C-alpha positions as CSV (number, residue, x, y, z in Angstrom):
1,M,91.1,95.4,-57.9
2,S,92.6,93.2,-55.3
3,D,91.2,92.9,-51.8
4,I,94.1,94.8,-50.4
5,G,93.7,97.6,-52.9
6,A,89.9,97.8,-52.2
7,R,90.6,98.0,-48.4
8,Q,93.2,100.7,-48.9
9,S,90.7,102.6,-51.1
10,A,88.1,102.3,-48.4
11,L,90.4,103.5,-45.7
12,A,91.5,106.5,-47.8
13,R,88.0,107.8,-48.5
14,P,87.4,111.3,-47.2
15,C,85.2,112.1,-44.3
16,P,82.0,114.0,-45.4
17,S,82.3,116.2,-42.3
18,C,86.0,117.1,-41.9
19,R,87.2,115.9,-45.4
20,R,90.2,114.1,-43.9
21,E,91.0,110.4,-44.4
22,W,88.2,108.3,-42.8
23,G,90.1,105.3,-41.4
24,A,89.0,101.8,-40.6
25,G,86.2,102.2,-38.0
26,I,82.5,103.1,-38.1
27,A,83.5,106.7,-37.3
28,C,86.0,109.1,-38.8
29,Q,89.4,108.7,-37.0
30,F,89.8,112.5,-36.7
31,C,86.4,114.1,-36.0
32,G,84.3,111.1,-35.0
33,Q,81.6,111.5,-37.7
34,V,79.6,108.3,-37.6
35,E,79.2,106.4,-40.9
36,G,75.7,106.5,-42.4
37,L,74.4,109.3,-40.1
38,P,73.8,113.0,-40.9
39,A,76.9,115.2,-41.0
40,G,77.5,116.6,-37.6
41,V,76.5,113.5,-35.7
42,H,79.8,112.3,-34.0
43,L,80.7,109.4,-31.8
44,S,80.8,110.5,-28.1
45,S,84.2,110.5,-26.6
46,P,85.0,108.6,-23.3
47,A,85.5,112.0,-21.6
48,R,82.0,113.1,-22.6
49,R,80.5,109.8,-21.6
50,F,82.2,110.1,-18.2
51,G,80.6,113.6,-17.8
52,G,77.3,112.0,-18.6
53,W,77.7,109.4,-15.9
54,V,78.5,112.1,-13.3
55,L,75.6,114.3,-14.4
56,E,73.2,111.3,-14.3
57,G,74.2,110.6,-10.7
58,I,73.7,114.2,-9.7
59,L,70.2,114.3,-11.3
60,A,69.2,111.0,-9.8
61,T,70.4,112.2,-6.3
62,F,68.6,115.6,-6.5
63,T,65.3,114.1,-7.8
64,L,65.5,111.2,-5.2
65,G,65.6,108.7,-8.1
66,I,61.8,109.0,-8.7
67,G,62.1,112.2,-10.8
68,W,65.0,110.8,-12.7
69,L,63.0,107.6,-13.5
70,I,59.9,109.6,-14.6
71,W,62.1,111.8,-16.8
72,S,63.8,108.8,-18.2
73,F,60.6,107.1,-19.2
74,V,59.6,110.3,-21.1
75,V,62.9,110.6,-23.1
76,F,63.7,106.9,-23.6
77,G,61.7,107.1,-26.9
78,R,64.3,109.6,-28.2
79,G,67.2,107.4,-27.4
80,Q,68.2,109.5,-24.4
81,T,68.4,109.6,-20.6
82,P,68.0,112.8,-18.6
83,A,71.8,113.5,-18.7
84,K,72.1,112.6,-22.4
85,Q,69.2,115.0,-23.2
86,L,71.0,117.9,-21.4
87,L,74.3,117.1,-23.0
88,G,72.9,116.6,-26.6
89,M,73.8,112.9,-26.7
90,R,71.8,110.0,-28.0
91,A,71.9,106.2,-28.2
92,V,71.8,104.8,-31.8
93,E,71.1,101.3,-32.9
94,L,74.3,100.0,-34.4
95,R,72.6,97.7,-36.9
96,T,70.1,100.2,-38.4
97,G,71.6,103.6,-37.6
98,E,68.3,104.8,-36.1
99,R,68.0,106.3,-32.7
100,A,67.3,103.6,-30.0
101,T,63.7,102.7,-29.4
102,W,62.0,103.1,-26.0
103,G,62.2,99.4,-25.4
104,R,65.9,99.1,-26.2
105,M,66.6,102.1,-23.9
106,F,64.6,100.4,-21.1
107,V,66.6,97.2,-21.5
108,R,69.9,99.2,-21.6
109,E,69.3,101.3,-18.6
110,I,67.1,99.2,-16.3
111,I,68.3,95.6,-17.1
112,A,71.8,95.6,-18.8
113,K,73.5,98.2,-16.6
114,P,72.7,96.5,-13.3
115,L,73.9,93.2,-14.8
116,V,77.2,94.8,-15.9
117,A,77.4,96.3,-12.4
118,M,77.4,92.9,-10.9
119,V,80.1,91.7,-13.3
120,S,82.1,94.8,-12.4
121,W,82.4,93.6,-8.8
122,I,84.0,90.4,-10.1
123,T,86.5,92.4,-12.2
124,L,87.2,95.0,-9.5
125,G,85.5,97.7,-11.5
126,I,87.4,97.2,-14.7
127,A,84.3,96.3,-16.7
128,N,83.0,99.9,-16.2
129,F,85.9,101.3,-18.2
130,W,85.4,99.0,-21.3
131,L,84.8,102.0,-23.6
132,V,88.4,103.3,-22.9
133,W,89.9,100.6,-25.1
134,D,86.8,99.8,-27.3
135,A,87.1,100.9,-30.9
136,R,83.5,102.1,-31.0
137,N,83.5,103.7,-27.5
138,Q,81.0,101.1,-26.4
139,E,80.3,100.0,-22.8
140,L,79.4,96.4,-22.1
141,W,75.8,97.4,-21.8
142,D,76.0,99.0,-25.2
143,K,77.3,95.7,-26.6
144,V,74.4,93.8,-24.9
145,V,71.7,95.9,-26.6
146,G,73.7,96.9,-29.8
147,T,74.0,100.6,-29.4
148,V,76.6,103.3,-29.7
149,I,76.4,106.8,-28.1
150,V,76.6,109.8,-30.4
151,N,76.6,113.6,-30.0
152,D,73.5,115.0,-31.6
153,P,73.2,118.6,-30.3
154,H,71.2,119.8,-33.3
155,K,68.6,116.9,-33.0
156,L,69.3,115.6,-36.5
157,L,68.2,112.1,-35.6
158,L,64.7,113.2,-34.5
159,P,61.9,112.9,-37.1
160,A,61.2,116.1,-39.1
161,P,58.1,117.9,-38.0
162,A,55.0,117.1,-40.1
163,T,54.4,119.6,-42.9
164,A,51.6,122.0,-42.0
165,P,48.7,121.8,-44.4
166,A,48.7,124.5,-47.1
167,Q,46.8,127.6,-46.1
168,M,44.8,129.9,-48.4
169,P,46.7,133.2,-48.9
170,R,45.3,136.1,-46.7
171,R,43.5,138.7,-48.7
172,D,44.3,142.4,-48.5
173,P,41.8,144.0,-46.1
174,S,41.1,146.7,-48.7
175,D,39.6,143.9,-50.9
176,L,37.1,142.9,-48.2
177,L,34.6,145.7,-48.9
178,P,31.0,145.4,-47.8
179,F,28.8,143.7,-50.4
180,A,27.2,146.2,-52.7
181,P,23.9,145.1,-54.2
182,P,23.3,145.7,-57.8
183,A,21.8,149.1,-58.8
184,G,18.0,149.3,-58.3
185,T,17.8,146.5,-55.8
186,G,18.6,148.3,-52.5
187,P,16.0,149.1,-49.8
188,D,15.6,152.7,-51.2
189,A,15.0,151.5,-54.7
190,E,11.6,152.3,-56.3
191,P,9.5,149.3,-57.0
192,A,9.6,148.2,-60.5
193,E,6.6,148.8,-62.6
194,I,4.6,145.7,-63.6
195,P,4.1,145.7,-67.3
196,R,0.4,145.9,-68.2
197,S,-0.9,143.4,-70.6
198,T,-1.8,144.7,-74.1
199,E,-4.4,142.1,-74.5
200,S,-8.0,143.3,-74.2
201,D,-10.1,142.1,-71.3
């Protein structure tokens, strides 16, 4: 098969989520299902990302920044910020397909975003709207740390809970009767006779 034929075949493959033609990107061109991730995990749209920014600002304002920071440190390990947690969004590492680690989220939120904000002053704010024309809906800080933002409302990217150890089946209470001693051994039983020796003294 030629390279052109292979490329056309790849583009025409069906999306496992919506069953329509996938397209050329890392996500389905119709429903946004992200390649290699569980069905139902879709690429977050620019509109949803904008809603996340607004909600982030509201939460930071009402918690005086300190509450937002503490909350963030708790949920960074899940690839989330406070607003992303409320909206069912998550940062995913583009290279591995795993949710972003705590350290990557720290770099993304505390280091990369302020740096991009400084660049934004030079570009008259245009840098903040990078995701509008980006094929992967990435912001510049996403490109710095190698993440994409996905919708994961059903928490499919969290590890499954550990299987509980097997438990013994509960017995029927009717089976748990008081212990009955063998016949002739209870407290009211007559003492057993000691056999007398037949030998002569």
